[in-house]
Structures are given as structure tokens and as C-alpha cells.
C-alpha positions in Angstrom: -78.7 -82.5 82.0 -79.3 -82.0 85.7 -75.6 -81.8 86.4 -75.1 -79.2 83.7 -77.9 -77.1 85.1 -76.4 -77.4 88.6 -72.9 -76.3 87.4 -74.5 -73.4 85.5 -76.3 -72.2 88.6 -73.2 -72.6 90.8 -70.9 -70.6 88.6 -72.2 -67.1 89.5 -72.1 -68.1 93.2 -68.4 -69.2 93.0 -67.4 -66.2 91.0 -69.1 -63.8 93.5 -67.5 -65.7 96.4 -64.0 -65.3 95.0 -64.5 -61.7 94.0 -65.9 -60.8 97.4 -62.5 -61.6 99.1 -60.3 -60.1 96.4 -58.2 -57.0 96.9 -59.5 -54.5 94.5 -57.3 -52.3 92.3 -56.6 -48.9 93.8 -54.3 -46.0 93.1 -52.0 -47.4 95.8 -52.0 -50.9 94.5 -53.0 -50.6 90.8 -52.0 -54.2 89.9 -53.6 -56.0 92.8 -56.3 -58.4 91.7 -55.2 -61.6 93.5 -57.8 -63.3 95.7 -57.5 -63.1 99.4 -54.4 -60.9 99.6 -55.2 -59.2 102.9 -51.6 -58.4 103.7 -50.6 -56.4 100.6 -47.9 -53.9 101.3 -46.0 -51.4 99.1 -43.0 -52.9 97.2 -40.2 -51.0 99.1 -37.5 -51.5 101.7 -39.9 -50.9 104.5 -42.0 -54.0 103.6 -39.0 -56.4 103.5 -38.7 -59.0 106.2 -35.3 -60.5 105.2 -31.8 -59.1 104.7 -30.3 -59.6 101.2 -26.9 -57.7 101.2 -23.6 -59.0 102.5 -19.8 -58.3 102.2 -17.4 -61.3 101.8 -13.7 -61.5 102.3 -11.3 -64.4 102.2 -8.0 -65.9 101.1 -6.1 -69.0 100.5 -3.9 -70.9 98.1 -3.6 -70.5 94.3 -2.1 -72.9 91.8 -1.4 -72.9 88.0 -2.7 -76.3 87.0 -3.7 -76.9 83.4 -0.9 -74.9 81.8 2.6 -75.3 80.3 4.4 -74.4 83.5 2.6 -76.0 86.5 2.5 -75.2 90.2 2.0 -78.9 91.1 4.7 -81.2 89.8 6.1 -84.6 90.6 8.9 -83.0 92.7 6.9 -80.6 94.9 4.0 -78.2 95.3 4.8 -74.6 94.5 2.4 -72.6 96.7 0.8 -69.3 95.7 -1.8 -67.2 97.3 -5.2 -65.7 96.4 -7.4 -63.2 98.2 -10.8 -61.8 97.4 -13.5 -59.3 98.5 -17.0 -59.1 97.2 -20.3 -57.3 97.5 -23.1 -59.8 97.4 -26.8 -59.3 96.6 -29.3 -62.1 97.2 -32.0 -62.0 94.6 -34.0 -64.9 95.9 -33.5 -67.7 98.4 -31.9 -69.7 95.6 -30.0 -67.2 93.5 -27.6 -64.3 94.1 -25.0 -62.2 92.3 -21.7 -60.8 93.5 -19.2 -58.2 92.3 -15.9 -59.7 93.3 -12.3 -58.5 93.2 -9.4 -61.1 93.4 -5.7 -60.6 93.8 -3.1 -63.4 93.8 0.2 -64.8 92.8 1.3 -68.3 91.5 4.6 -69.9 91.1 5.1 -72.6 88.5 7.9 -74.6 86.9 8.6 -76.7 83.8 11.5 -78.2 81.8 11.8 -78.3 78.0 12.3 -81.6 76.3 15.6 -82.9 74.8 18.8 -80.9 74.6 17.0 -77.6 75.1 15.8 -78.8 78.5 19.3 -79.9 79.5 20.7 -76.5 78.6 17.9 -74.4 80.1 17.4 -76.5 83.2 14.1 -76.1 85.1 12.3 -72.9 84.1 10.5 -71.1 86.9 7.8 -68.5 86.4 5.7 -66.3 88.6 2.3 -64.7 87.8 0.7 -61.8 89.7 -2.9 -61.1 88.8 -5.8 -58.7 89.6 -9.3 -59.8 88.6 -12.7 -58.2 88.8 -15.8 -60.2 87.8 -19.6 -60.5 88.1 -20.4 -63.8 89.5 -23.7 -65.8 90.0 -24.4 -67.8 93.1 -26.8 -70.7 93.3 -27.8 -72.1 96.7 -28.1 -75.8 96.0 -29.2 -76.6 99.5 -32.4 -74.5 99.0 -32.8 -75.5 95.4 -32.6 -79.3 96.1 -34.1 -79.3 99.6 -36.5 -82.1 100.2 -40.1 -81.0 100.9 -40.4 -83.5 103.7 -37.3 -82.2 105.6 -38.8 -80.1 108.3 -35.5 -79.4 110.2 -33.7 -76.0 110.1 -30.1 -76.1 108.7 -26.8 -74.3 109.3 -24.9 -75.8 106.3 -25.4 -74.9 102.7 -23.7 -75.9 99.4 -23.3 -73.1 96.8 -22.3 -73.1 93.2 -20.5 -70.2 91.5 -20.0 -69.1 87.9 -18.9 -65.8 86.5 -17.1 -63.7 83.9 -14.7 -60.8 84.3 -11.5 -59.0 83.3 -8.0 -59.3 84.6 -4.5 -57.9 84.3 -1.4 -59.9 85.1 2.4 -59.6 85.2 4.6 -62.7 84.6 8.3 -63.4 84.7 10.2 -66.5 83.4 13.7 -67.5 84.5 15.9 -70.4 83.2 19.6 -71.1 82.7 19.6 -70.4 78.9 17.5 -67.9 76.9 15.8 -66.3 79.9 18.6 -65.5 82.4 20.4 -62.4 83.5 23.5 -62.2 81.3 25.6 -59.5 79.8 27.6 -61.7 77.4 25.5 -62.6 75.6 22.9 -60.0 76.5 20.0 -61.8 78.0 17.2 -61.0 80.5 14.3 -63.0 81.9 11.0 -62.9 80.0 8.5 -60.4 81.4 4.9 -60.0 80.2 2.5 -57.3 81.3 -1.1 -57.8 80.3 -3.2 -54.8 80.9 -6.9 -54.8 82.0 -8.9 -54.6 78.8 -11.5 -56.6 76.8 -8.7 -59.0 75.6 -8.1 -60.1 79.1 -11.5 -61.6 79.8 -11.7 -64.8 81.9 -14.2 -67.2 83.2 -14.5 -69.0 86.6 -16.7 -71.5 88.3 -16.6 -73.5 91.5 -18.2 -74.8 94.6 -18.5 -73.6 98.2 -19.8 -74.7 101.6 -21.2 -72.2 104.0 -21.8 -72.5 107.7 -24.1 -70.1 109.5 -22.1 -68.9 112.6 -24.7 -66.3 113.6 -27.3 -64.0 112.2 -24.5 -61.7 111.2 -21.6 -64.0 110.0 -21.2 -67.0 107.7 -18.1 -69.1 107.4 -17.2 -70.4 103.9 -14.8 -72.7 102.2 -14.7 -72.1 98.5 -12.8 -73.6 95.5 -12.7 -72.0 92.1 -11.4 -72.9 88.7 -10.1 -70.0 86.6 -10.1 -70.3 82.8 -7.8 -67.5 81.5 -8.3 -68.1 77.7 -4.7 -66.9 77.4 -1.5 -68.9 76.6 0.7 -66.3 78.3 -1.0 -66.5 81.8 1.5 -69.0 83.1 4.5 -66.9 82.0 5.6 -69.3 79.2 6.1 -66.5 76.7 4.2 -64.9 73.9 2.4 -67.5 71.7 3.5 -67.0 68.1 4.4 -68.7 64.8 7.9 -69.5 66.0 6.4 -72.0 68.5 5.3 -74.1 65.6 8.5 -73.8 63.6 10.8 -76.8 64.3 13.8 -74.8 63.0 13.2 -71.9 65.3 15.7 -71.5 68.2 13.3 -69.9 70.6 12.4 -71.7 73.8 9.1 -73.3 73.2 7.6 -73.3 76.7 4.2 -72.7 75.2 4.4 -76.0 73.4 4.8 -78.2 76.6 1.0 -78.4 76.9 -1.1 -78.3 73.7 -3.8 -76.4 75.6 -4.2 -72.8 74.4 -5.6 -71.6 77.7 -3.6 -71.5 80.9 -5.9 -72.2 83.8 -5.6 -71.8 87.6 -7.2 -73.2 90.7 -7.8 -71.5 94.0 -8.8 -72.8 97.4 -10.1 -70.2 99.9 -11.5 -69.8 103.4 -13.6 -66.7 104.0 -16.2 -64.8 106.0 -19.5 -63.2 104.9 -20.8 -60.3 106.9 -24.6 -60.1 106.5 -25.9 -56.5 106.4 -29.4 -55.4 107.6 -31.6 -55.1 110.6 -33.7 -58.2 110.1 -33.2 -61.5 111.9 -32.8 -63.7 108.8 -30.9 -63.4 105.6 -32.6 -64.4 102.3 -29.8 -66.9 101.6 -30.8 -68.9 104.7 -34.6 -68.5 104.2 -36.6 -71.5 103.1 -40.3 -70.7 102.3 -41.3 -74.2 103.2 -39.9 -73.9 106.7 -42.2 -71.0 107.5 -45.2 -73.0 106.3 -44.1 -76.1 108.2 -43.6 -74.0 111.4 -47.0 -72.5 111.2 -48.6 -75.9 110.6 -46.6 -77.4 113.6 -47.9 -74.6 115.9 -51.5 -75.3 114.8 -51.1 -79.0 115.2 -49.5 -78.9 118.6 -51.4 -76.0 120.1 -53.6 -77.0 123.1 -56.8 -75.0 122.7 -58.2 -73.7 125.9 -62.0 -73.6 125.6 -63.5 -71.7 128.4 -67.2 -72.5 128.8 -69.5 -70.0 130.4 -66.8 -67.4 131.1 -69.4 -65.1 132.6 -71.2 -68.0 134.4 -74.9 -69.0 134.5 -76.6 -66.7 137.0 -80.1 -68.2 136.7 -78.8 -71.8 136.5 -80.9 -72.7 133.5 -78.2 -74.4 131.6 -77.6 -71.6 129.2 -74.4 -69.5 129.6 -74.9 -65.8 130.3 -72.7 -65.1 127.3 -75.7 -65.8 125.0 -78.6 -66.1 127.5 -81.4 -63.7 126.3 -83.2 -64.1 129.6 -80.6 -64.2 132.4 -83.2 -64.1 135.2 -85.2 -67.2 134.3 -87.2 -68.5 137.3 -85.8 -71.5 139.0 -87.2 -74.8 137.6 -88.5 -73.3 134.3 -87.7 -75.1 131.1 -85.9 -73.0 128.6 -85.0 -73.0 124.9 -81.5 -72.7 123.4 -81.4 -68.9 123.9 -82.3 -69.2 127.6 -85.9 -68.1 127.2 -88.5 -69.8 129.4 -90.9 -72.0 127.4 -94.5 -70.9 126.7 -95.9 -73.6 124.5 -99.4 -72.1 124.1 -97.9 -68.6 123.7 -100.5 -67.0 126.1 -97.9 -65.0 128.0 -97.7 -67.3 130.9 -94.6 -69.5 131.0 -95.1 -73.2 131.3 -93.7 -73.2 134.9 -96.8 -71.2 136.1 -99.3 -72.2 133.4 -102.1 -74.5 134.7 -103.3 -75.1 131.2 -100.0 -75.6 129.3 -101.6 -76.5 125.9 -104.6 -74.2 126.0 -104.1 -70.4 125.8 -105.6 -68.5 128.7 -105.3 -65.3 130.7 -102.6 -64.3 133.1 -105.2 -63.7 135.8 -106.5 -67.2 135.4 -102.9 -68.7 135.5 -102.9 -69.5 131.8 -106.3 -71.2 131.7 -109.3 -70.0 129.7 -111.9 -67.9 131.5 -115.0 -69.8 132.5 
């Protein structure tokens, strides 16, 4: 019962104490009701402390991997190239988005089975592509960072995933159906896929970034591209004839049962961080700021200066808070530096001949006879 009454009495006090430090709602900050927010600022570019925009460029190698015609075979590696440029926006210290454009070319080879393969020899195809996509970026180093790790870092692991549209042009050459010939009339197989909704693709991958300076990051990135298209490797148009054993068409699309020709890229690039602030949001860890401030407080040597203004009357009470800075020498004083007068007769104890009995000033603090 007593505990309940105590809690009931304490609730108004606690509520008033919290409300007394709250930032009230005003026309300038209409949604501000959080307690203790003394540093509230308008939500605009002026109040930002971190940069969040960057431009990235890079390039490297490209390979057609999970497809009918492959860039990597038992005989050799057929190198292709890939390049990209992107505009990056960091949403938080963990997540960002990018609008990315990629351009590249792959070279791939394959041989049909049986007599068709002997006649045609090794077919060689090329694919030239242009891609534009919206891609998400997860900073795993910030997401999975241990709370007890107080050290700053210059390396960060990133994960990427996105969706986009592409156009591509392919060519396929062999020694039989797809060769330059006038008798019989034959030409290589050319495919031109335009940029439209039917040319959507997906990609995901990993990257490692190194912070070179406040303006530049170095990155190594590898991406896996899922085309969703059986013509991406140049193997020909997928059709009913591919499944007809009696058909005489070259069945390059049947070498691999997979209906999506997928590619793989490995790139090295640079990110140029834009903005006037010292730190970019991608390299900002909120815990680091809290740890730094705690470290400063823990390791700061406080310099306590006692009696900065001195003690002129030498009564043991500093002049900073001495209410009687001219106390006579030898007089006992209280905590405020006032000379003691126990009987409160107007004569301090130093001069009072009758300390405990009130008297007159003329009679040195003693009663008149």
C-alpha cells in the first residue's frame, strides 16, 4: 500500500520533469515533442553534417559463363570487357542506391555434339551489350560491425543487387550453317535485341572498398548478370525447332538446358565523393562518434583551479564566494566567509568579551551593568 502511494505521488513529479526539458511544438518545428532535443535544426541541406552523393566509374573483364556458348572453356579463356559509370546516393550509413550504366563485350565458344559438331567445327560468338539499372547497395561492414570495436576503418565490404533494361547485339560464326558463303548462300547469325521491357535483367554481386581519402574510394567489384534470355550468348533464336530431333537447324541453344544466358564481370573502379563535408555517410558509424566522445571524457584531465581570485582576508574562504572579503585577521568564519557572532549582538566573536551573552557594542559585547 505504501509503495503504491509513493509511486502515485512520484508520477506527477516525473511527468513534469520530463516535460520541462522537452522541446515544444512550434510553427518552425511542428512535430517536435521528443524530450531533451536541444539541438533541433530544420530538415534541409544546411543542417547536414555528412556527404551522401558520389560518382563511380570503373572497368574490367566480362565473361559469358552459365550459357550455351561460354567464355571460359577447357582450352582457354576468352576475355571480354566491361565498363560502368554510376550516380550514387547514400540513404543511410548502411544502405544506398545507384543509377548505373554498363557497356561491354564478351567472346564465347562452343561445339555441337556428334556429326553436326564435326561439320560446323567450333562456333564462336560475340555479344555487345548496353545496360542501365537501378541498384541497391548494402554496407555489410556497417551493418555487421561489432559494438565493441572502437577502431576506425578504411576497408568496407558491400553487397549489390538491382534490376534494369539492356540491349545487345550478337554474332555467331561456324564452318557450316553460320558462315559467309555464296554457294550455298549463308551468312553468320546476327541478333539485335532492342532496349525494351522484354530485355529486363537482374544482377547481384559483392565489392570491397578502400578509403583513399575524403574525396576518393578505390573499389574492386564482381557482379553476376542474369539476362533471362536464351539469345544473350549469340546461340540463336530459341524456338520449336530446337526441340525437334528431325530439324536440321544448328541447335546451339540446346547445349545447355538453362533458359537464361548469364554473364560475370570483374571490375576495378573509383568513387568520387561529392560535397563540402569531411565525412561521407557510407563511412560514418554512429557508434564511433559515441565512443569518441566517451573516450574524450574518460581521458580528459580536469584542471580544477581553486581560489582563482585568491583569498585576500586569509580566512580560508575563497574570494569567489566570500560574502565578507575583509574579515579581520584571526576571526572565525562560516562557510560564506562571514565572521561568527554566536550571540548575535552585533559584535563578532573575535571582539566579544561575552561570547554567549548578548550585549552592547560599547561594552564589547557584554551586558550593561
